C-alpha positions in Angstrom: 55.1 0.9 6.9 54.4 -2.8 6.7 53.5 -4.1 3.2 49.7 -3.6 2.7 49.4 -6.8 0.8 50.5 -9.0 3.7 46.9 -9.9 4.7 46.1 -11.2 1.2 47.9 -14.5 1.6 45.4 -15.6 4.3 42.7 -15.4 1.7 44.1 -18.5 0.1 42.4 -20.6 2.8 39.3 -18.6 2.6 38.8 -18.2 -1.1 39.7 -21.7 -2.1 37.2 -23.7 0.0 35.3 -25.4 -2.8 32.5 -27.8 -2.7 33.1 -31.6 -3.2 33.5 -33.0 -6.7 31.3 -36.2 -6.5 31.5 -36.8 -10.2 35.3 -36.7 -10.6 37.5 -39.7 -11.0 39.4 -41.1 -8.0 42.7 -40.1 -9.5 41.7 -36.4 -9.7 40.3 -36.5 -6.2 43.6 -38.0 -4.8 45.6 -35.3 -6.5 43.4 -32.6 -5.1 43.9 -33.9 -1.6 47.7 -33.7 -2.1 47.7 -30.2 -3.7 48.3 -28.3 -0.4 51.0 -30.5 0.9 53.2 -31.9 -1.9 55.4 -30.5 -4.6 53.3 -28.7 -7.1 55.5 -29.6 -10.0 55.0 -33.3 -9.4 51.2 -32.9 -9.1 51.2 -30.8 -12.3 53.1 -33.5 -14.1 50.5 -36.1 -13.1 47.7 -33.8 -14.2 49.3 -33.3 -17.6 49.8 -37.0 -18.1 46.1 -37.9 -17.6 44.4 -39.3 -20.7 41.7 -36.6 -21.3 39.9 -38.8 -23.8 38.7 -40.9 -20.9 37.4 -38.0 -18.8 33.8 -36.8 -18.8 32.8 -33.2 -18.9 32.8 -32.8 -15.1 36.3 -34.3 -14.9 37.7 -32.1 -17.7 36.4 -29.0 -15.8 38.0 -30.3 -12.5 41.3 -31.0 -14.3 41.5 -27.4 -15.6 40.7 -26.1 -12.1 43.5 -28.2 -10.4 46.0 -27.1 -13.1 45.1 -23.5 -12.3 45.7 -24.1 -8.5 49.1 -25.6 -9.2 50.2 -22.7 -11.5 48.9 -20.2 -8.9 50.9 -21.8 -6.0 54.0 -21.7 -8.2 53.4 -18.0 -9.1 52.7 -18.6 -12.8 49.7 -16.3 -12.7 49.2 -16.1 -16.5 48.7 -19.9 -16.8 46.6 -20.0 -13.7 44.3 -17.3 -15.0 43.9 -19.1 -18.3 43.0 -22.5 -16.7 40.6 -20.8 -14.2 38.7 -19.3 -17.1 38.7 -22.7 -18.9 37.3 -24.5 -15.9 34.6 -21.9 -15.4 33.5 -22.1 -19.0 33.3 -25.9 -18.8 31.3 -25.9 -15.6 28.9 -23.4 -17.2 28.5 -25.7 -20.2 27.3 -28.5 -17.9 25.0 -26.3 -15.8 27.2 -26.6 -12.8 26.6 -23.0 -11.8 27.8 -23.4 -8.1 31.2 -24.6 -9.1 31.6 -21.9 -11.7 30.7 -19.3 -9.1 33.3 -20.7 -6.7 36.0 -20.2 -9.3 35.1 -16.5 -9.5 36.7 -16.1 -6.0 39.9 -17.8 -7.2 40.1 -15.5 -10.2 39.4 -12.4 -8.1 42.1 -13.3 -5.6 44.6 -14.0 -8.5 44.0 -10.6 -10.1 43.9 -8.7 -6.8 47.3 -10.1 -5.7 49.1 -8.8 -8.8 51.4 -5.9 -8.3 50.3 -2.8 -10.2 47.6 -4.8 -12.0 45.0 -3.0 -14.1 42.7 -6.0 -14.4 39.2 -5.5 -13.0 38.5 -8.2 -10.5 35.5 -6.6 -8.9 33.0 -8.0 -11.4 33.9 -11.6 -10.4 33.3 -10.8 -6.7 30.0 -9.0 -7.5 28.8 -11.9 -9.7 29.6 -14.4 -6.9 27.8 -12.3 -4.2 24.7 -11.9 -6.4 24.6 -15.7 -6.7 25.0 -16.1 -3.0 22.2 -13.7 -2.2 19.9 -15.5 -4.7 20.6 -18.9 -3.3 20.5 -17.6 0.3 23.5 -19.9 1.2 25.0 -18.6 4.4 28.5 -20.0 3.8 28.6 -18.4 0.3 27.2 -15.1 1.7 30.0 -15.1 4.2 32.6 -15.6 1.5 31.0 -13.1 -0.8 30.9 -10.3 1.9 34.5 -11.0 2.9 35.6 -10.6 -0.8 33.5 -7.4 -1.0 35.5 -6.2 2.0 38.7 -6.9 0.0 37.3 -4.8 -2.9 36.5 -1.9 -0.6 40.1 -1.9 0.6 41.3 -1.4 -2.9 38.8 1.5 -3.3 40.1 3.1 -0.1 36.8 2.7 1.8 38.2 1.1 4.9 35.2 1.6 7.2 33.0 -0.1 4.7 35.5 -2.9 4.4 35.5 -3.5 8.1 31.7 -3.6 8.1 31.6 -6.1 5.3 34.1 -8.3 7.3 31.8 -8.1 10.4 28.8 -9.0 8.2 30.7 -12.0 6.8 31.7 -13.0 10.4 28.0 -13.0 11.4 27.0 -15.3 8.5 29.9 -17.8 9.0 29.0 -18.2 12.7 25.5 -19.4 11.6 27.1 -22.4 9.9 29.9 -23.0 12.4 32.8 -23.1 9.8 35.9 -22.4 11.8 38.2 -22.5 8.8 36.5 -19.6 7.1 35.9 -17.8 10.4 39.7 -18.0 11.0 40.4 -16.4 7.7 37.9 -13.6 8.3 39.5 -12.9 11.8 43.0 -12.6 10.2 41.6 -10.2 7.5 39.9 -8.1 10.1 43.2 -7.9 11.9 44.8 -6.7 8.7 42.2 -4.0 8.3 42.8 -2.7 11.9 46.6 -2.8 11.4 47.1 -1.4 7.9 44.3 1.1 7.5 42.4 1.9 10.7 45.5 2.3 13.0 44.0 0.1 15.8 46.7 -2.5 16.4 45.2 -3.6 19.8 41.9 -4.6 18.0 44.0 -6.4 15.4 45.8 -8.4 18.2 42.4 -9.3 19.6 41.3 -11.1 16.4 44.7 -12.6 15.9 44.7 -14.2 19.3 41.2 -15.7 18.5 42.7 -17.0 15.2 45.7 -18.6 17.0 43.3 -20.8 19.0 42.0 -22.2 15.7 45.6 -22.6 14.3 46.7 -24.5 17.4 43.7 -26.8 17.1 43.7 -27.7 13.4 45.8 -25.2 11.5 48.7 -25.8 9.1 52.2 -24.4 8.9 50.9 -21.8 6.5 48.3 -20.7 9.0 51.0 -20.3 11.7 53.0 -18.3 9.2 50.2 -15.8 8.5 49.3 -15.4 12.1 52.9 -14.6 13.2 53.3 -12.3 10.2 50.2 -10.3 11.2 51.1 -10.2 14.9 54.4 -8.8 13.8 52.5 -6.1 11.9 50.5 -5.2 15.0 53.6 -4.8 17.1 55.1 -2.6 14.4 52.2 -0.2 14.6 52.5 -0.2 18.4 56.2 0.9 17.7 57.5 -2.3 19.4 59.9 -3.1 16.6 61.9 -5.7 18.5 58.8 -7.6 19.4 57.7 -7.4 15.8 61.0 -8.9 14.7 60.5 -11.8 17.1 57.3 -12.8 15.4 58.9 -12.3 11.9 61.7 -14.7 12.9 59.1 -17.2 14.1 57.4 -17.0 10.7 60.7 -17.2 8.8 61.6 -20.5 10.6 58.5 -22.3 9.3 58.9 -24.4 6.1 55.8 -23.1 4.3 54.7 -24.7 0.9 52.3 -22.3 -0.7 53.1 -18.9 -2.3 56.6 -19.2 -1.0 58.2 -16.5 -3.3 55.8 -13.7 -2.5 55.4 -14.6 1.2 59.2 -14.4 1.6 59.3 -11.1 -0.3 56.7 -9.6 2.1 58.5 -11.1 5.1 61.9 -9.6 4.3 60.3 -6.2 3.3 58.9 -6.1 6.8 62.2 -7.0 8.4 63.8 -4.1 6.4 61.0 -1.8 7.7 61.6 -2.7 11.3 65.4 -2.3 11.1 65.0 0.9 9.3 62.8 2.2 12.2 65.5 1.0 14.7 68.1 2.9 12.6 70.0 -0.4 12.1 70.7 0.4 8.4 73.1 -2.5 7.9 70.4 -5.1 8.6 67.8 -3.0 6.9 70.0 -3.0 3.7 70.6 -6.8 4.0 66.8 -7.6 4.1 66.0 -5.1 1.4 68.4 -7.0 -0.9 66.7 -10.3 0.1 63.2 -8.9 -0.6 64.5 -7.6 -4.0 65.8 -11.0 -4.8 62.4 -12.7 -4.2 60.6 -9.9 -6.0 62.7 -10.5 -9.1 62.2 -14.2 -9.0 58.4 -13.6 -9.0 58.7 -11.3 -12.1 57.5 -8.2 -10.1 58.7 -4.9 -11.6 59.5 -2.3 -8.9 61.4 0.9 -8.6 63.5 -0.2 -5.6 63.0 3.1 -3.9 63.3 1.6 -0.4 66.7 -0.1 -1.3 68.1 3.1 -2.7 67.0 5.0 0.4 68.8 2.5 2.7 71.9 2.6 0.5 72.0 6.4 0.9 71.7 6.2 4.7 74.5 3.6 4.8 77.1 5.6 2.7 80.4 6.7 4.3 81.2 10.3 5.1 83.5 10.5 2.0 80.5 9.6 -0.2 78.4 12.4 1.4 81.1 14.9 0.6 81.3 13.8 -3.0 77.5 14.2 -3.3 77.8 17.8 -2.0 80.3 18.6 -4.8 78.0 17.1 -7.4 75.1 19.2 -6.1 77.1 22.3 -6.6 77.7 21.5 -10.3 74.0 20.7 -10.8 72.8 24.1 -9.6 74.4 25.8 -12.6 72.2 23.8 -15.0 69.0 23.8 -12.9 67.2 26.4 -15.0 67.7 24.5 -18.2 66.6 21.2 -16.6 63.4 22.9 -15.3 62.6 24.1 -18.9 63.2 20.7 -20.5 61.2 18.8 -17.7 58.4 21.3 -18.0 58.1 20.8 -21.8 58.3 17.0 -21.4 55.6 17.0 -18.7 53.3 19.2 -20.9 53.9 16.8 -23.9 53.1 13.8 -21.8 49.9 15.4 -20.4 48.6 16.4 -23.9 49.4 12.9 -25.2 47.7 11.3 -22.2 44.6 13.3 -22.7 44.5 12.5 -26.5 44.8 8.7 -25.8 42.3 8.9 -22.9 39.7 10.6 -25.1 40.2 8.1 -27.9 39.8 5.2 -25.5 36.7 6.8 -23.9 35.0 7.1 -27.3 35.9 3.5 -28.1 34.6 2.4 -24.7 31.3 4.2 -25.2 30.9 2.7 -28.7 31.5 -0.8 -27.3 29.0 -0.2 -24.5 26.3 0.9 -26.9 26.8 -2.2 -29.0 26.7 -4.3 -25.9 23.4 -2.7 -24.7 21.8 -3.3 -28.1 22.9 -7.0 -28.0 21.5 -7.4 -24.5 18.2 -5.9 -25.6 18.0 -8.3 -28.5 18.8 -11.3 -26.2 16.2 -10.2 -23.7 13.5 -9.9 -26.4 14.4 -13.3 -27.7 14.2 -14.9 -24.3 10.8 -13.2 -23.5 9.5 -14.5 -26.8 10.7 -18.0 -26.1 9.1 -18.0 -22.6 5.9 -16.6 -24.0 5.8 -19.5 -26.5 6.2 -22.0 -23.7 3.3 -20.4 -21.9 1.1 -20.5 -25.0 2.0 -24.1 -25.6 1.2 -25.2 -22.1 -2.0 -23.1 -22.0 -3.0 -24.7 -25.3 -2.4 -28.2 -23.9 -4.6 -27.5 -20.8 -7.4 -26.0 -22.9 -7.3 -29.0 -25.2 -7.5 -31.4 -22.3 -10.5 -29.5 -20.9 -12.2 -29.4 -24.3 -11.8 -33.2 -24.7 -13.0 -33.8 -21.1 -16.1 -31.5 -21.7 -16.9 -33.3 -24.9 -16.7 -36.7 -23.2 -18.9 -35.5 -20.4 -21.5 -33.5 -22.3 -21.7 -35.5 -25.6 -20.4 -39.1 -25.4 -21.3 -39.4 -21.7 -24.9 -38.3 -22.3 -25.2 -40.6 -25.3 -24.0 -43.7 -23.3 -26.3 -42.8 -20.4 -29.3 -42.6 -22.8 -28.3 -45.9 -24.6 -28.1 -47.6 -21.2 -31.6 -46.4 -20.3 -33.1 -47.6 -23.6 -31.3 -50.9 -23.3 -32.7 -51.5 -19.8 -36.2 -50.6 -21.0 -35.9 -53.0 -23.9 -34.7 -55.7 -21.6 -37.8 -55.3 -19.3 -40.0 -56.0 -22.3 -38.2 -59.3 -23.2 -39.4 -61.4 -20.3 -40.0 -64.5 -22.5 -36.5 -64.7 -24.1 -34.5 -67.8 -24.0 -31.7 -68.3 -21.5 -28.9 -67.7 -24.1 -30.5 -64.4 -25.2 -30.8 -63.3 -21.5 -27.1 -63.9 -21.0 -26.3 -61.8 -24.1 -28.4 -59.0 -22.7 -26.6 -59.2 -19.4 -23.1 -59.1 -21.1 -24.1 -56.2 -23.3 -25.4 -54.3 -20.2 -22.1 -54.8 -18.4 -20.1 -53.5 -21.4 -22.3 -50.4 -21.6 -21.9 -49.8 -17.9 -18.1 -50.2 -18.1 -17.9 -47.8 -21.0 -20.0 -45.2 -19.2 -17.9 -45.3 -16.1 -14.6 -44.9 -18.0 -16.0 -41.9 -19.9 -17.2 -40.4 -16.6 -13.8 -40.9 -15.0 -12.1 -39.2 -17.9 -14.5 -36.3 -17.8 -13.8 -35.8 -14.1 -10.0 -35.4 -14.8 -10.5 -32.2 -16.8 -8.6 -30.1 -14.2 -5.3 -31.0 -15.8 -4.9 -34.2 -13.7 -5.0 -32.4 -10.3 -8.4 -33.4 -8.8 -10.3 -30.5 -7.2 -11.3 -32.6 -4.2 -7.9 -34.2 -3.7 -5.1 -31.8 -4.6 -1.5 -32.1 -5.8 0.0 -34.7 -3.4 -2.8 -37.3 -3.6 -2.8 -37.0 -7.4 0.9 -37.6 -7.6 0.6 -40.6 -5.3 -2.1 -42.1 -7.5 0.0 -41.5 -10.6 3.0 -43.2 -8.9 0.8 -46.2 -8.0 -0.5 -46.6 -11.5 2.8 -46.4 -13.2 4.7 -48.6 -10.7 5.3 -52.2 -12.0 5.5 -54.9 -9.3 8.8 -56.6 -9.4 10.3 -54.3 -12.0 9.8 -50.6 -11.0 9.0 -49.2 -7.6 8.2 -45.5 -7.3 8.1 -44.0 -3.8 6.5 -40.6 -3.1 7.5 -38.5 0.0 5.9 -35.2 0.7 6.6 -32.8 3.6 4.9 -29.5 4.6 1.9 -29.6 2.2 -0.7 -28.7 4.8 -2.8 -26.5 2.5 -3.5 -26.3 -1.2 -1.4 -24.2 -3.6 -2.6 -22.0 -6.4 -4.3 -24.1 -9.1 -1.8 -22.9 -11.8 1.2 -23.9 -9.6 -0.3 -27.3 -8.8 -1.0 -27.9 -12.5 2.6 -26.9 -13.5 4.2 -29.1 -10.8 2.0 -32.1 -11.7 2.8 -31.8 -15.4 6.6 -31.6 -14.7 6.5 -34.6 -12.3 4.4 -36.6 -14.7 6.8 -35.9 -17.6 9.9 -36.8 -15.6 8.2 -40.0 -14.3 7.4 -40.9 -17.9 11.0 -40.4 -18.8 12.1 -42.8 -16.0 9.8 -45.5 -17.4 10.8 -44.9 -21.1 14.5 -44.4 -20.8 16.1 -45.1 -17.4 15.8 -48.9 -17.1 15.5 -48.2 -13.4 14.2 -50.6 -10.7 13.7 -48.0 -8.0 12.7 -44.3 -8.1 11.6 -41.7 -5.7 9.7 -38.4 -5.8 10.4 -36.0 -2.9 8.4 -32.8 -2.5 9.1 -30.4 0.4 7.1 -27.2 1.0 9.4 -24.6 2.8 6.6 -21.9 2.9 8.7 -19.6 0.7 9.7 -22.2 -1.9 9.0 -25.8 -3.0 11.8 -28.3 -3.5 11.3 -31.3 -5.8 13.8 -34.1 -6.1 13.3 -37.0 -8.5 15.9 -39.8 -8.4 16.3 -43.2 -10.1 18.9 -45.9 -10.1 18.8 -46.3 -13.9 21.4 -46.2 -16.6 21.8 -42.4 -16.5 22.8 -40.2 -19.5 25.4 -37.5 -20.4 24.2 -34.2 -19.0 24.6 -32.5 -22.3 21.9 -34.7 -23.8 18.9 -33.0 -22.2 16.4 -33.1 -25.1 13.5 -35.5 -25.6 11.5 -35.8 -28.7 8.1 -36.0 -27.1 6.2 -34.7 -24.1 7.3 -31.4 -22.5 11.0 -32.3 -22.8 13.7 -31.5 -20.3 14.6 -28.2 -22.0 10.9 -27.1 -21.9 10.7 -28.0 -18.2 13.9 -26.1 -17.5 12.6 -23.0 -19.3 9.2 -23.2 -17.5 11.0 -23.4 -14.1 13.2 -20.4 -15.0 10.1 -18.5 -16.0 8.6 -19.2 -12.6 11.7 -17.9 -11.0 13.1 -21.3 -9.9 16.2 -23.4 -10.7 16.5 -26.7 -12.5 19.5 -29.0 -12.0 20.4 -32.3 -13.6 23.0 -34.6 -12.0 23.5 -37.7 -14.1 26.4 -39.9 -15.1 26.1 -42.9 -17.5 25.7 -46.1 -15.4 25.1 -44.2 -12.1 21.5 -43.1 -12.3 19.9 -39.6 -12.5 18.9 -36.9 -9.9 16.8 -33.9 -11.0 16.3 -31.1 -8.5 13.7 -28.3 -9.0 13.4 -25.3 -6.7 10.3 -23.1 -7.2 9.4 -19.9 -5.2 5.8 -19.7 -4.0 
């Protein structure tokens, strides 16, 4: 049987399609472009020689990620795993959730590809898929479902695995990404070959993949296609045709995962020659496969090699074995007793250890549940505190507005009436005194109108007769400074009013972020973009100011970026800051309606 791990290598192209790194230095970007084509040792040396003191947090995370890729390509899985975890941790620390989630797939692939590995890689796939479903990103959904298919293979649920691959194929066709579609086709072919015994279906998907490979594929893509076509012909029992495709694959100078790829290739040569009863060549390729397996530090029993050796022994060796078998029979009873006692001891020891580990696991789970309950309670308390603070601010604004309207406004109106009445009775005043009356009247009128405008703003700045967008436009007009700061407001899809509480929350957040631009950014241009997608609202606020380190997200007054972030999370949305010193700031808020 062909090696069941053959299809894994194609996942390299699929799992490692990461998003661009706009914040990284040019040097890191250039090394990343070369990582699939040049010597990994040279690239790794360049990465190690970089001065990390001059890198920002984004670049440090990217550096760890590129080191992990180099170690992975060179089959140094322990160092690759360590650097993947470091990169993920750093991306989380700067709220770059998307990049952290992408690394989950690299980690899952690394753990899955290990021979006889006991590491649980399923949690990384499930975490990524949950993120993809939450963000509704079709490319990520395709990658997530394809990796779930890989997980189902390991669980022996092959029909479910095939269905997940078809689901992934449907999503990837929505975004027209041929690279990922090619990877899914190859993995579907592997399912049909290795587990569903449908080699003709496998060849159908491999022929589709070959069109992509001829158009824009690499040597590694040709290698995997030939290797999988060889697998299909093996299951069709056309071993000579299978060997033709293996020879095509072996002639290609691949650059990635060379050791394991060659190991799988020679194991499949051995399998074909064994089926053709050509034991001499079968033994030759078994030794080659063993050589590459040893160089990759893979521990195996070499059962296949021993089997080929037995078939290739001379007649004299067979006779010698018959003599040895006769001697063994006399001691068979004693051997059975010893083996039986040994097996019983092993079973009892295994049960004791398993029971102890189970109790330890249950204890850890109980502690973890208690810790999660405490964290949940603290988070709920924190969110409740934010609600109370915002609610208190709104009530205070309304109280002040009501006081202005009901008390001071009434007093000013009465004063104006009395003053006008007094003025009518002073017909014989001198000209200077009349001017004084006129000026006093104007001041009273101005004060009255200001109080009246303040009172009408008691609905938290969102005017009842205007709504959210007109109010934001007026705010932008008032705070723009001709010749120094221009603020542009763009709104799409706001054909009807939102709930009052949502409008108030959005206005307060936009108002606070606009104030931060004036106070801290030194920007000359800024924009406020609001888009209503019916199911969610997207807000993007950008400026060309001095920027700031993303870790410094606390302000000493107003709502503060941390408070805004927590309010957005409470509303079920996401809050993202993209800022680099000297390159401006972009803040993105997504809120469900």
